[in-house]
C-alpha positions in Angstrom: 95.8 176.0 82.2 93.0 174.0 84.3 94.1 172.5 87.3 95.4 168.8 87.6 94.5 168.3 91.5 90.8 168.0 89.9 89.7 164.6 89.2 87.6 165.9 86.4 90.9 167.6 84.6 92.6 164.6 85.5 90.0 162.0 83.6 89.5 164.8 80.7 93.5 164.4 80.3 93.8 160.7 80.3 91.0 160.2 78.1 92.4 163.1 75.6 95.6 160.8 75.2 93.7 157.3 75.8 96.5 157.1 78.5 97.0 153.4 80.4 98.5 153.1 83.5 101.7 151.0 83.4 102.0 148.6 86.8 105.1 148.2 86.3 106.1 152.1 86.9 103.2 152.1 90.0 101.6 154.9 88.4 99.1 156.4 90.9 98.3 160.1 90.1 97.2 162.7 93.0 93.6 163.9 92.5 93.3 166.2 95.8 94.3 169.7 96.0 94.6 170.0 99.5 97.2 167.2 99.4 98.9 168.9 96.7 99.3 172.0 98.7 100.5 170.3 101.7 103.1 168.7 100.3 104.4 172.1 98.5 104.0 173.9 102.1 105.7 170.8 104.0 108.6 171.0 101.3 109.0 174.8 102.4 109.7 176.0 98.8 110.8 179.3 98.1 110.7 181.5 95.2 114.3 181.1 94.8 114.4 177.2 94.8 115.4 174.7 92.3 112.9 171.7 93.0 114.0 167.9 91.3 110.1 166.3 90.8 110.5 162.7 90.9 107.9 161.0 88.9 105.5 164.2 87.8 103.3 161.7 85.9 100.9 163.7 83.7 102.1 166.8 85.7 99.2 167.7 88.4 102.0 168.1 91.3 104.6 170.0 88.7 101.6 172.6 88.0 101.8 173.6 91.9 105.8 173.0 91.9 106.2 175.6 89.0 103.9 178.3 91.0 106.1 178.2 93.7 109.9 177.4 92.7 112.0 179.6 90.3 112.8 175.9 88.0 111.6 172.5 88.3 113.1 169.7 86.7 110.8 167.1 86.6 112.5 163.6 86.0 109.9 160.9 84.3 110.8 157.6 83.3 107.5 156.7 81.3 108.0 157.8 77.7 104.0 158.0 76.6 104.1 160.9 79.0 106.5 162.7 77.6 103.8 164.3 75.2 101.4 164.6 77.4 104.0 167.0 80.1 105.7 169.1 77.1 102.9 169.6 74.8 100.0 170.2 77.2 99.8 169.8 81.0 103.2 171.9 81.5 103.5 174.0 78.1 102.5 177.1 80.0 105.0 177.3 82.2 108.7 178.5 81.2 110.2 177.5 84.3 110.2 173.8 83.8 112.7 171.0 82.1 111.5 167.9 81.3 113.7 164.7 81.5 112.5 161.2 80.1 114.8 159.3 82.1 115.3 157.0 85.4 116.3 158.5 88.1 118.6 155.6 89.4 121.0 156.6 86.3 120.5 160.2 86.4 123.8 162.0 87.6 121.6 164.5 90.1 125.1 166.6 91.1 125.2 167.2 87.4 122.0 168.7 87.1 122.3 170.7 90.4 125.5 171.9 89.6 123.8 173.2 85.7 120.5 174.5 87.3 121.6 175.9 90.6 125.4 176.7 90.5 125.5 174.0 93.2 123.6 175.0 95.5 121.8 172.7 97.6 118.0 172.3 95.8 114.9 170.4 97.1 113.6 166.9 95.8 109.7 166.5 95.6 108.5 163.0 94.6 105.2 160.8 94.5 107.2 157.6 94.2 106.0 153.9 93.1 106.2 152.0 96.5 108.5 149.3 95.5 111.3 151.8 94.6 111.0 154.4 97.1 114.0 153.3 99.5 116.8 153.1 96.3 116.1 156.1 95.5 115.7 158.0 98.8 119.1 156.3 99.5 120.9 156.7 96.4 120.3 160.1 97.0 121.9 160.6 100.3 124.5 158.0 99.5 125.7 160.3 96.7 125.9 163.2 99.0 123.5 165.2 96.6 123.8 168.6 98.0 119.9 168.7 98.9 117.9 170.9 101.7 115.2 168.3 101.8 113.6 165.3 100.4 109.5 165.6 100.8 108.2 162.1 99.4 104.6 160.2 99.3 105.3 156.7 100.6 103.2 153.9 101.9 102.2 154.7 105.6 104.3 152.3 107.1 107.4 153.2 105.2 106.8 156.6 106.6 106.4 155.1 110.3 109.7 152.8 109.6 112.0 155.9 108.5 110.7 157.9 112.1 111.1 154.9 114.3 112.7 155.2 117.6 114.8 152.3 119.4 112.5 149.1 120.9 109.4 150.0 118.4 108.2 147.3 116.1 109.0 149.7 113.0 112.3 150.6 113.9 115.2 148.5 111.8 117.7 149.1 109.3 116.0 151.9 107.1 115.0 154.2 110.2 118.5 154.3 110.8 120.0 154.7 107.3 117.5 157.6 107.0 118.0 159.2 110.6 122.1 159.3 109.6 121.2 161.3 106.6 118.1 163.7 107.6 115.9 164.7 110.2 112.1 162.9 109.2 108.6 164.3 109.7 105.4 163.1 108.3 103.5 165.8 107.4 100.2 164.0 106.1 98.7 160.9 106.3 96.9 160.5 102.7 94.0 158.1 102.0 93.4 155.8 99.1 90.7 158.2 97.6 93.0 160.7 96.9 94.7 158.7 94.0 93.9 157.6 90.8 93.8 154.7 90.3 93.2 153.6 94.4 96.2 152.2 95.8 95.8 148.9 98.0 97.6 151.1 101.2 97.3 154.2 102.7 100.1 156.8 102.3 101.7 159.5 104.0 103.5 162.5 103.1 107.2 162.6 104.3 109.9 165.4 104.6 113.6 164.3 105.3 115.9 167.4 106.1 118.9 167.1 105.4 121.6 167.4 108.2 124.5 169.5 107.8 126.6 167.3 109.4 125.9 163.6 110.1 124.4 163.5 114.3 127.0 161.0 115.1 131.1 160.5 114.3 131.9 157.2 112.5 135.0 156.2 111.5 133.7 154.5 108.6 129.7 154.3 107.8 129.8 151.5 105.3 130.9 149.3 108.0 128.8 150.6 110.2 126.0 150.4 108.0 127.3 146.6 107.2 126.8 145.8 111.3 123.4 147.6 111.1 121.6 145.6 108.0 123.2 142.6 110.2 121.4 143.3 113.2 118.2 143.5 111.8 118.3 140.7 109.0 117.8 138.4 112.4 115.6 140.5 114.9 115.3 137.8 117.2 118.9 137.0 117.9 121.6 138.6 120.3 123.4 141.1 118.3 126.3 138.9 119.1 124.7 136.1 117.2 123.2 138.4 114.4 126.8 139.6 113.8 128.5 136.6 114.0 126.0 135.2 111.4 125.7 138.5 109.3 129.0 139.8 109.0 131.5 137.0 110.6 134.0 137.0 108.1 134.6 141.1 109.3 134.8 140.7 112.8 134.5 137.9 115.5 132.1 136.8 118.0 134.9 137.2 120.9 135.5 140.8 119.5 132.0 142.0 119.6 131.2 140.6 123.0 134.4 142.2 124.0 133.2 145.7 122.5 129.8 145.4 124.0 131.6 145.1 127.7 133.5 148.4 126.9 130.0 150.0 126.2 128.6 148.7 129.5 125.9 146.7 127.5 125.3 143.3 128.3 126.0 140.4 125.6 122.3 139.9 125.3 121.5 143.1 124.0 119.6 143.1 120.9 120.0 145.3 117.6 116.8 146.9 118.0 117.4 148.1 121.4 120.4 150.3 119.6 120.4 154.0 119.0 122.2 155.2 115.8 125.2 156.7 118.6 125.4 153.0 120.1 125.9 151.2 116.6 128.6 154.5 115.7 130.3 153.8 119.2 130.3 149.7 118.4 131.4 150.3 115.1 134.2 152.6 116.0 135.5 150.3 118.9 135.4 147.2 116.3 137.5 149.2 113.4 140.0 150.4 116.5 140.4 146.7 117.5 140.9 145.5 113.7 
């Protein structure tokens, strides 16, 4: 089977099936073997691994994953790609299952139980950028047993995922990702590595899941409500941002009092708070409810 990492082979397949790129699915196929190798390397795939690939496209990355993993489950939403995958580009691989489904509606816990006996799997994806965050957070919040998630994302999203307090990229996404996983940017990927070329630069980021959350919090849903409110109005002090965002849950006085107990000034902004700070604030406010 000809490697789809070579542009001429990708073009041949697209022409053979008269494939039309669907803008609604954000389709951009990788055509650089070096980037494909970097993704497999970053994911740390071993011979006994189950890999769930989200958005295999015509199977470019899937071929590389099949060479490295015990089994690959490729989840593709575009039904026009299924005949290409099952009847052509992946037909020589016995260790792949192709599922035509929306990943947001799929029970991944069930797949891991059936295909991997419940042992943690790895996720690899070249995601449409508009749906990156819902998919990643959906996996984390459902507590799917995973070793890591290695995804191609918009470069600025990758920067936000690993941003530190006080930086311009730091926000609710940084905290949400870092609560569940340790982010590491494995490669920057220019536009010319894709067909068609996207308008933005991309990056490969690996999110290695924590065995235990790095902070102890009584109610993670309440903590994330505080975090979202804090960053919805970045320019406001934390006291005012929370009063506007979650005023029905907690009073201004309670927030001011909690900050005092933490040794924080009433003028502090959310962007200066670490994950540990938000966890402590959340716990104090819960305790005083």
